[in-house]
C-alpha positions in Angstrom: 0.0 0.0 0.0 1.4 3.4 -1.1 1.1 6.2 1.5 1.2 9.5 -0.1 3.3 12.4 1.2 1.6 14.8 3.5 2.4 17.4 0.9 0.4 15.6 -1.7 -2.6 15.3 0.6 -2.6 19.0 1.3 -2.1 20.2 -2.4 -5.7 20.4 -3.2 -6.7 22.3 0.1 -6.7 26.2 0.2 -4.5 28.1 2.5 -6.9 28.4 5.4 -7.7 24.7 5.4 -4.0 23.8 5.4 -3.4 26.3 8.3 -6.3 24.7 10.2 -5.0 21.2 9.9 -1.4 22.2 10.7 -2.6 24.0 13.7 -4.7 21.1 14.7 -1.7 18.9 14.4 0.5 21.1 16.4 -2.2 21.4 19.1 -2.4 17.6 19.3 1.4 17.3 19.5 1.3 20.0 22.3 -1.4 18.0 24.3 0.8 14.8 23.9 3.8 16.6 25.4 1.8 17.9 28.3 0.7 14.3 29.4 3.5 14.6 32.2 6.7 16.5 32.9 9.0 13.8 31.8 7.3 13.6 28.3 7.6 17.3 28.0 11.2 17.4 29.0 12.0 14.6 26.6 10.1 16.2 23.7 11.9 19.5 24.1 15.3 18.6 25.4 17.3 16.2 23.2 19.8 15.9 26.2 17.2 14.9 28.7 17.7 11.1 29.5 14.5 9.3 30.4 15.0 6.4 32.9 12.3 4.2 34.6 12.6 6.0 38.0 12.0 9.3 36.4 8.8 8.1 35.0 7.7 7.0 38.4 8.6 10.4 39.7 6.7 12.0 36.8 3.5 10.1 37.5 3.6 11.1 41.2 3.7 14.8 40.0 0.9 14.3 37.6 -1.1 12.9 40.6 -0.1 15.9 42.6 -1.3 18.4 39.9 -4.5 16.3 39.5 -5.3 16.7 43.2 -4.9 13.0 44.3 -2.9 14.5 47.1 -1.4 18.0 47.9 1.9 17.0 49.5 4.8 15.0 47.9 8.2 13.9 48.8 10.9 12.5 46.6 13.9 10.7 47.7 16.7 9.6 45.5 20.5 9.7 45.4 22.1 12.8 43.9 22.9 13.2 40.1 20.2 10.9 39.0 17.8 13.5 37.3 15.6 14.3 40.3 16.2 18.1 40.7 16.1 18.7 37.0 12.8 17.0 36.7 11.1 18.1 40.0 12.4 21.7 40.5 12.8 22.8 36.7 10.6 20.9 34.2 7.7 20.3 36.6 7.2 23.9 37.4 7.3 24.8 33.6 4.8 22.0 32.9 2.6 23.3 35.7 2.6 26.8 34.2 1.8 25.4 30.9 -1.4 23.9 32.4 -2.0 26.9 34.7 -0.5 30.0 33.3 -2.4 32.0 36.0 -0.6 30.2 39.0 2.1 31.4 41.2 5.1 29.1 41.6 7.7 29.4 44.5 11.0 27.5 44.2 13.0 27.6 47.5 16.2 26.1 48.6 18.9 26.5 51.3 20.7 29.3 49.3 19.5 32.0 46.8 22.0 30.9 44.2 20.6 27.5 44.0 16.9 28.7 44.0 17.9 31.3 41.4 19.4 28.6 39.1 16.1 26.8 39.1 14.2 29.9 38.3 16.5 30.8 35.5 15.9 27.3 33.9 12.2 27.7 34.2 12.4 31.1 32.7 14.6 29.9 29.8 11.9 27.1 29.1 9.2 29.8 29.0 11.2 31.9 26.6 12.2 29.1 24.4 9.1 26.8 24.3 6.3 28.7 26.0 4.7 30.1 22.9 3.7 26.5 21.9 1.6 26.2 25.1 0.2 29.9 25.2 2.7 30.7 27.9 4.7 34.0 27.9 6.6 36.3 30.1 5.1 39.6 31.0 7.0 42.4 29.1 9.5 44.0 31.3 9.5 41.0 33.7 13.0 40.1 33.2 14.4 39.4 36.8 16.1 36.0 37.4 14.5 35.8 40.9 10.9 37.1 40.2 9.1 37.2 36.9 5.4 37.2 35.9 3.5 35.5 33.0 0.9 37.2 30.7 -1.8 35.0 32.1 -1.2 36.5 35.7 1.0 33.9 37.1 4.6 34.0 38.0 7.6 32.4 39.6 9.6 33.5 42.5 12.9 31.7 43.5 14.3 32.4 46.9 16.3 30.9 49.8 14.4 29.4 52.8 13.7 32.1 55.3 13.2 35.0 53.0 11.4 36.4 50.1 7.8 35.0 50.2 6.2 37.8 51.9 3.4 39.1 49.8 3.6 36.4 47.2 0.7 34.0 47.0 1.7 30.5 46.1 -0.1 27.7 44.3 2.8 25.4 43.7 5.7 25.2 46.3 8.9 23.5 45.4 11.3 22.6 48.3 14.6 21.7 46.7 17.2 20.7 49.4 16.2 22.7 52.5 19.4 21.7 54.4 22.8 22.6 52.8 24.8 19.7 54.3 25.1 17.4 57.2 26.4 20.2 59.4 23.4 22.4 59.0 21.0 19.5 59.3 22.5 18.3 62.6 22.4 21.7 64.1 19.3 21.9 66.3 19.2 25.7 65.8 19.3 25.6 61.9 17.0 22.8 61.7 14.5 24.8 63.9 15.0 27.7 61.5 13.7 25.6 58.7 10.8 24.1 60.6 9.8 27.7 61.7 9.9 29.0 58.2 7.8 26.1 57.1 5.1 27.1 59.8 5.2 30.9 59.8 6.0 31.6 56.1 5.6 28.8 53.5 2.2 27.4 54.9 0.9 30.9 55.1 1.5 31.7 51.4 -0.4 28.7 50.1 -3.7 29.6 48.3 -7.0 27.8 49.0 -8.2 27.5 45.3 -5.1 25.2 44.4 -2.0 24.5 46.3 0.5 21.8 46.2 3.9 21.2 47.7 6.8 19.0 46.5 9.9 18.4 48.5 13.2 16.9 47.4 16.1 16.5 49.6 19.1 14.4 51.0 17.9 12.8 54.2 20.6 14.0 56.5 18.9 13.8 59.8 15.8 11.9 61.3 14.4 15.4 62.4 15.3 17.2 59.0 12.7 19.0 57.1 11.1 15.8 55.7 11.5 13.9 58.9 9.5 16.5 60.9 6.8 16.8 58.2 6.3 12.9 58.3 6.3 12.9 62.1 3.6 15.5 62.4 1.5 14.8 59.3 2.3 11.1 58.4 2.6 9.3 55.1 -0.4 9.0 52.8 -0.6 5.2 52.8 -0.9 5.2 56.6 -3.6 7.8 56.7 -1.4 10.8 56.7 -0.9 13.6 54.1 2.4 13.1 52.4 2.9 10.8 49.5 6.4 9.6 49.6 8.5 8.3 46.5 11.4 6.8 47.9 14.0 5.4 45.5 17.1 4.2 47.2 20.4 3.5 45.1 20.2 -0.2 46.3 16.5 -1.6 46.8 15.7 -2.8 50.2 11.9 -3.6 50.3 12.4 -5.5 53.7 13.4 -2.2 55.3 11.8 0.4 53.3 8.6 -1.3 52.0 7.5 -2.1 48.5 9.8 -0.4 45.9 8.3 2.1 43.6 10.0 0.3 40.7 9.2 -3.2 41.9 12.9 -4.0 42.6 13.9 -6.9 44.7 16.4 -6.5 47.5 19.8 -5.5 46.1 18.6 -4.3 42.8 20.3 -1.0 41.6 18.7 2.2 40.7 18.9 3.3 37.3 21.2 6.3 36.3 20.8 8.7 33.4 24.3 8.1 32.2 24.3 4.2 32.4 22.0 2.1 30.1 19.2 0.7 32.3 19.9 -3.0 31.0 23.4 -2.8 32.3 22.9 -4.1 35.7 26.6 -4.9 36.0 27.7 -1.4 35.4 24.9 0.0 37.7 25.9 -2.2 40.6 29.6 -1.2 40.0 28.6 2.4 40.0 26.8 2.3 43.4 29.3 0.0 45.0 31.9 2.5 44.2 29.8 5.4 45.6 29.3 3.3 48.7 33.0 2.5 49.0 34.0 6.2 48.8 31.4 7.3 51.2 31.4 7.0 55.0 28.6 4.9 56.4 26.3 7.7 57.5 26.8 9.5 54.2 26.0 6.4 52.2 22.8 6.0 53.9 21.8 9.6 54.0 22.8 10.5 50.4 22.3 7.2 48.5 19.6 5.3 50.5 17.4 8.2 51.8 17.8 6.5 55.3 19.2 9.1 58.1 21.2 7.4 60.7 21.3 8.7 64.2 24.6 9.7 65.6 24.0 8.8 69.2 21.9 6.2 71.2 23.1 3.2 69.4 24.8 0.1 70.9 28.2 1.3 70.3 30.0 4.4 68.9 31.7 4.7 65.7 34.8 5.9 67.4 34.9 2.6 69.2 34.3 0.7 66.0 37.1 2.4 64.4 39.6 1.7 67.3 38.8 -2.0 67.3 39.7 -2.3 63.7 43.0 -4.0 63.6 44.2 -5.7 60.3 47.8 -6.2 61.4 48.2 -7.8 64.7 49.7 -11.4 64.4 47.3 -13.7 66.2 47.3 -17.6 66.1 43.7 -18.8 65.7 42.6 -21.3 68.3 39.0 -22.0 67.1 37.7 -20.9 63.7 34.0 -20.5 63.4 31.1 -19.4 61.2 27.8 -18.1 62.8 24.4 -17.7 61.3 21.3 -15.7 62.0 18.9 -17.1 59.2 16.6 -15.1 57.2 12.9 -15.3 58.1 10.3 -13.8 60.5 9.5 -11.1 57.9 13.2 -10.2 57.3 15.0 -11.3 54.0 18.5 -10.6 55.2 20.6 -13.5 56.7 23.5 -12.9 58.9 26.6 -14.8 58.1 29.7 -13.8 60.2 33.2 -15.6 60.2 35.8 -15.2 62.8 38.0 -17.0 65.3 39.2 -17.1 68.9 42.8 -16.0 68.9 45.7 -17.1 71.2 45.3 -13.5 72.7 41.9 -14.5 74.2 40.0 -12.0 71.7 37.3 -13.0 69.2 38.4 -11.7 65.9 35.6 -10.9 63.2 37.1 -11.8 59.8 34.2 -12.2 57.3 30.7 -10.7 56.7 28.8 -12.7 54.1 25.4 -11.5 55.2 22.8 -10.3 52.6 19.2 -10.9 51.2 19.1 -14.7 50.7 16.9 -17.7 50.6 17.5 -20.6 53.0 19.3 -22.6 50.2 21.5 -19.5 49.4 22.5 -18.5 53.1 23.2 -22.2 53.9 25.4 -22.7 50.9 27.2 -19.3 51.6 27.8 -20.4 55.2 29.1 -23.8 54.1 31.4 -22.2 51.5 32.9 -19.7 54.2 33.3 -22.5 56.6 35.2 -24.5 54.0 37.4 -21.6 52.9 38.2 -20.5 56.5 38.7 -24.2 57.5 36.2 -23.6 60.3 35.7 -26.3 62.9 32.2 -25.4 63.9 29.2 -23.5 62.5 27.1 -21.8 65.2 23.3 -21.5 64.9 20.9 -19.7 67.2 19.2 -22.2 69.5 16.2 -19.8 70.1 14.8 -19.7 66.5 14.7 -22.4 63.8 17.5 -24.6 65.2 16.2 -27.8 63.3 15.5 -26.0 60.1 19.0 -24.4 60.2 20.7 -27.7 60.8 18.9 -29.4 58.1 19.7 -26.6 55.6 23.3 -26.6 56.4 23.5 -30.4 56.1 21.7 -30.4 52.6 23.9 -27.5 51.3 27.1 -29.2 52.4 26.2 -32.5 50.7 25.2 -30.7 47.5 28.4 -28.8 47.5 30.4 -32.0 47.9 28.3 -33.7 45.0 28.9 -30.6 42.7 32.6 -30.9 43.6 32.9 -27.5 45.1 33.9 -29.0 48.4 36.1 -32.1 48.3 34.3 -35.3 49.5 37.0 -36.0 52.0 36.6 -32.6 53.8 34.6 -33.2 57.0 31.7 -31.0 57.7 32.2 -28.8 60.7 30.3 -29.4 64.0 26.9 -27.7 64.0 26.5 -26.2 67.3 23.4 -24.5 68.5 24.1 -21.4 70.8 21.6 -20.3 73.4 21.4 -16.5 73.3 19.4 -14.1 75.5 15.7 -13.3 74.5 15.4 -9.8 73.2 17.8 -8.2 70.8 18.9 -5.6 73.1 19.8 -8.0 76.0 21.5 -10.2 73.5 23.6 -7.5 71.9 24.4 -5.4 75.1 27.0 -8.0 76.5 28.8 -8.2 73.2 29.0 -4.5 73.0 30.6 -4.6 76.6 33.1 -7.1 75.3 34.1 -4.5 72.5 34.6 -1.9 75.3 36.8 -4.4 77.1 38.8 -5.1 74.1 37.7 -8.7 73.9 36.4 -8.3 70.3 38.3 -6.9 67.3 37.5 -6.4 63.5 40.1 -7.7 61.1 39.6 -4.6 58.9 36.7 -2.4 57.9 33.1 -4.1 57.7 30.9 -1.2 56.5 27.6 -2.8 56.7 28.3 -4.7 60.0 29.6 -1.6 61.7 26.6 0.5 60.5 24.2 -1.8 62.3 26.2 -1.8 65.5 26.6 2.0 65.4 22.8 2.8 64.3 20.5 0.0 65.3 18.3 0.8 68.4 16.0 -1.5 70.3 12.9 0.7 68.9 14.0 -0.1 65.3 11.3 -2.3 63.5 13.9 -4.2 61.4 15.9 -7.1 62.6 19.7 -6.5 62.6 20.9 -9.8 61.0 24.5 -9.0 61.1 24.4 -8.0 64.8 22.6 -11.3 65.8 25.1 -13.4 63.8 28.0 -11.5 65.4 26.5 -12.1 68.8 26.0 -15.8 68.0 29.8 -15.9 67.0 31.0 -14.3 70.3 28.7 -16.3 72.5 29.9 -19.6 70.8 33.6 -18.7 71.1 33.4 -17.2 74.6 30.4 -18.4 76.4 31.0 -16.4 79.4 30.1 -13.4 77.4 26.4 -14.4 77.8 26.5 -12.8 81.2 25.8 -9.3 82.3 24.5 -6.3 80.3 24.8 -2.6 79.7 22.1 0.0 79.5 23.9 2.7 77.5 26.0 3.0 74.6 29.7 2.3 75.5 32.1 5.2 75.2 35.0 5.0 72.8 38.1 3.4 74.4 41.4 2.8 72.9 41.9 -1.1 72.8 45.1 -2.3 74.4 47.2 -4.8 72.4 48.6 -6.4 75.6 52.0 -5.9 74.4 51.6 -8.3 71.4 54.0 -7.7 68.3 52.4 -6.0 65.4 52.9 -7.3 62.0 52.7 -5.5 58.7 49.5 -3.6 58.1 49.1 -5.6 54.8 48.6 -8.9 57.0 45.3 -10.6 56.5 42.9 -12.5 58.7 45.4 -14.8 60.3 48.7 -13.1 59.7 48.1 -13.6 56.0 45.9 -12.1 53.4 42.4 -13.6 53.3 39.7 -11.3 51.7 36.5 -10.4 53.5 
């Protein structure tokens, strides 16, 4: 079938009819672009790179404009297109639909807010004509400008500049400059007072919406306080939350907006979505080059408290010792199996040294099925020549033993473990009921320099330094490390503490130090 060129179809029409058809086509294309902010950005900017997480954010912005809710929070890592989409293209898209509305873009500084305002003004200047949106003649200020329909944009820092400016759409873009400001009670209160005394008082009754994007630096930061006071939409509160961590963790954060499983990476605008290996490598590098608290705040949207946990970070740093020459007396692997609503299994390796200390050498914990964690534990036991595998007596002892024996036999059938290699003893350990009672004596052992780490264990240290007994998630790494210490030095299962231990320099007891490059047992063995 031959399709005639458009020019041939229009050749028999007069000028008026041609104009009407072209105008109708242009209007249809404009309506299509205005379906959502991401479609608009992608249609007008060839450099804008659409990714699945941006589509999720865009849909949430459409629902905000539609009135499904009037408060929205978006948490993602930095540099994944969040700010460009939410603080620049979204206000332009809103004004294309509601040219008479007033939009306020706020941030921790005038410079950042003004940068967003300039981008919105540029979009209006370059593309607004296609959507009957234009700047009012003489309205050229970068910080404050009006549209011919009666609307306008004001870009200011938090705490200034909204007096006398009615607001239909408020964009809060990074209300806290950095961790230092977010952890200052005085500066946090300044932000909270601005919200109550200025921002809320500018919102209009006919149409008002608020969207906030930020790094979650502190549990009581802007978003933390709003959620504490007004709650999440799905829990009967007011705020819709789109939380997209760098590495998915539904067992902790709830269902992932992208439908990701535990451990799945977030897409990145500069990495093809299908290249899972490159995405995992990128986020692994980000994690490696970040402190534990920064990784959780900046990449996971999960602010961690600096005080009130089982042990201090200073203490954990002090007990890292990769170089002391120690002769293992008993090598072990301990397991806290996944289950009970938590998908993370704790698998910790270590040994009792001739210095009387327990040394943690490996952390193989992660989101795993019973077949996976039992295989991982068996492999670790074989690789470290462990003589015993400790399991917790209190929960699932029989299931644990069965899973370990089954995995060991399968690994031997598959030739991974030699058939002549004897399986370690499986030894159930009775730990105290209640996670705080169980962990507190082990924290005390750290204070007394009876436990050391053979290097840096980012995730394990983070659990010890941030978990509190009020947390709903189960600390698999803490539980497994407690089982390890209880198994190797049973007398640790006595006594308890009621506060976080203060940092205290471990005493090497006059033992000789080897090269810093020494590994787990005085030779290099990877974690």
